[in-house]
N, C-alpha and C positions, 0 to 999 in steps of 0.2 A: 619561561612561560610553559605551563602544562599543555600537553597535547590533548585536544578535545576528543571526547569519546564518541563512539558509534553506538546508537541506541536502536534496538529492533523492538518495536511494539508489536507483538505477535511473534514471540521468540521461537515458535515451532514452524513458522512458515518456511516452506522450501525456498521460495525466492528470497525472503528476508535473510535466511541463513547463508545462502549463496552470496548475497551482497556483503554480509558480515565477514565472510571468509576473504573476500577480495579487498575489503577495506581494513582488515584486521592488523596487518603488520605494523608493529610499534605503537598501536593504539589500545586504550582501554575500550572494552566492549560491554554493553549492558543488554542482556536478553530478558525481556519482560513478557510474561505469559501466565495463563492459569496453570496451576499445579507446577509452579516454578521449581519445586524440588525434584521433578522428573526430567529436568533439562540437562542432565549430566553428559549425555552423548553429544548434544549440540554444543555444550560448553567445551568439551574436549576437542571437538572439530575446529572450533574457532581458536582455541589456544594453540593447537597444532599448526594453524595457519599463520601464527606469529603474533597474536594479540599480546599486548603488554599485561593484560589481566582480563578476566571475564566475570562479571557479576550477574547473578540471576535475581529478578525482582518479581514478586507476585503482582499480576495485573489481569483484571477481567474487564475487557473493553465494554461489556454491556452494563457494568456498574458505573453509570455516569458520575455519581456523587464522589467516586474515588479518584477520578482522573487527576484533579488538581493536586491531591496529596501524593499520589504515586509519582507524578512528574516532578514535584518539588523534592521528593526523596532522591530521585535520580540526579537532579541538579546538584544536590548536596554532595554527591560523589566526586564532582569536579566539573569543569567546563564541558559543554556539549558541542560537538562539531556537526554531526549528521544524525537525524532521526528518520528512521524508515517506518512508515505506517503500514505494517504488513498483515494486520488481522483482517478477517472477512470470511463470509460464508457464501456458498453458491445457492443453497436452498433447493427445494423441490418444487418446480414450477407447477406441475399437476396438482400437488397438494395445496400449494398457495392459492390456487384458483377457487378452492372450496373451503379452505381452512384459513379464516381471516387472521387468526393469531400467528400462524406460521408466516403468512405474508408480512405481517407487522414485524415479526422477529427478524426476518431477512433485511427489511429496510432499516430496522433499528441498528443492527450490527454494521451494515454496509454504508449507511448514510448518517443516521443520527449520532451514533457513537463516534464516528469519524469527525463530525462537526464539533462535538464536544472536545475531543482530544486536540484537534487542530486549533481551536480557540484558546485553550489553556496553553498549548505549546507556543503559539504565536506571541502571547504575552510574556512567557518565560524567556524566549529567545530575544525578543525585543529588548527586554531588560538587560540581557547579557550583551547585546549589541552585535551578535553574530550567530551563525548557525545555518544549517541547510536542512530542509524538510523534503522527504520523498513521499509522494502520494500516488496511489495506484488507481487510475480510472480504468476504462476498458472499452474495447470496440463495441461491447454490448450497450454502452451508454451513448454512443455517437448518434444512433438512430434506433430507438427501442423497437425490438421485434416482438411480434405476438408470441413466438416460441419461448421467450424468456423475459417477459416484460416486467416481472417483479424485480429480479436481479438487475435487469437493464435500467429500470427507472431509478433504482438506488444509485447506480453508477452515473447516470445522467445528472442526478442531483449533486453527487460528489464532485463531478467534473466541473460543474458550474460554480460550486462553492470554492473549490480549490483554485480555480482560475481567478476568481475575485479576490481571494485571500492573497494570492501571489502578487496581484497588482497593489493591494493594500500594504504589502510588506516592502514594496520597492523603496529603496533609499534608507531602509532601516538597518542594513547590514545583514539581514536575514533573507535567504532566498528559498524558493519553493520549486521543486521539479515535479511536474505533473507527467506521469507515465501512462500512456495509452497503449495497452498491449492487446494482442489478439488471444486466441485460445492457447492456454498453457497446459502442456501435458504433464500431469503430476497427480498428487493424492486427491486434490479437490475435484479433478475431472476424471478420475479412474473409472473405467467402464464405459466412458463416452467415446464416440468416434471423433478423432481429431478433425478440426475444421481446417480449411486451406490456410496456409501461412501460419501454422502453429509454431510454437516455440517451446523450449524446455526451460525450467527454472534457471539453469545456468546461462542460457542465451539471454534471458531477460536481465539477469544480474549483470552480464557483460555490457548490455546496452545502457543500463542505469549508471554503472560506474563510468563508462565513457562519457555519458551526458553530464554527470557531475563534474568530471574533470574539465569539460569544455564550458562549464557555466551555463548550460542550457536551462530554459524555463519549461520546455515541453519536449517530449520525445515519443515517437511512435515505434513500437517494437512488435514485429520487424518494420523496417522503414517503408516497405511497400504498402503498409496499412494506410499511410497518409493519402495517396491517390485513390486507394480502394474506398476509403470513407467518403471522399468527394463524390465518387460514382454512386455509392449507396444512397446518398441523400437525394439523388436525382431520380431514383426509381419510382414509378407510379405506385400509389398505395395498394392497388389491386394486386400487384406483383409482390410488393414488400410484405404484405400480411401472410404470404405463403412461404416466406423464407425460413429455412431451418435455423436452429440455435446456432 
């Protein structure tokens, strides 16, 4: 029986690539991203980590009409074991408050496009009878803050959708891991002051791989975020609206 592939949707994502490197040994890996011809350095890193093979596929998450076709093409390469939904944007909160199109673009990529991909993916893996999906929520969506409410609201919607989808997949042979992470120090947050309990892409990847191996449905990274979220939800609104990003 063929070993299932690891698919990274958002093949340039630092976290996605760190996960690919950790899951690579002996497995085929697919990196799907825009400008897929420029993924040679990422491809080389995953091959060096021991991947059996690495394919690159052109994928633009914002083009909803292409999702089904791209995922079907990936499935034609062989059985799929794990799909990591690693694409997303942070956006500019100040701009989003005055530029409606920018606000819509952030929500489109971080919520609408993810819903589209996940719906196609769930059908594909149900038909296969197996597979694991990794979805990235965020502490920003646990209780949306005034300081980043556009990004936070998209993550809140994604968290709810993924939670429901995970329940819908129960018993199908397909599982969904919902990752609730804190501030991640990387390209997306470059120039920003790290928040308390920050992580690196490598630390997030370590947490994801451990959760996958344990068959978890949800994981907080770092683990201290779980009690922190409980406390956050109890704060009075007058205090909460002054909280920083």
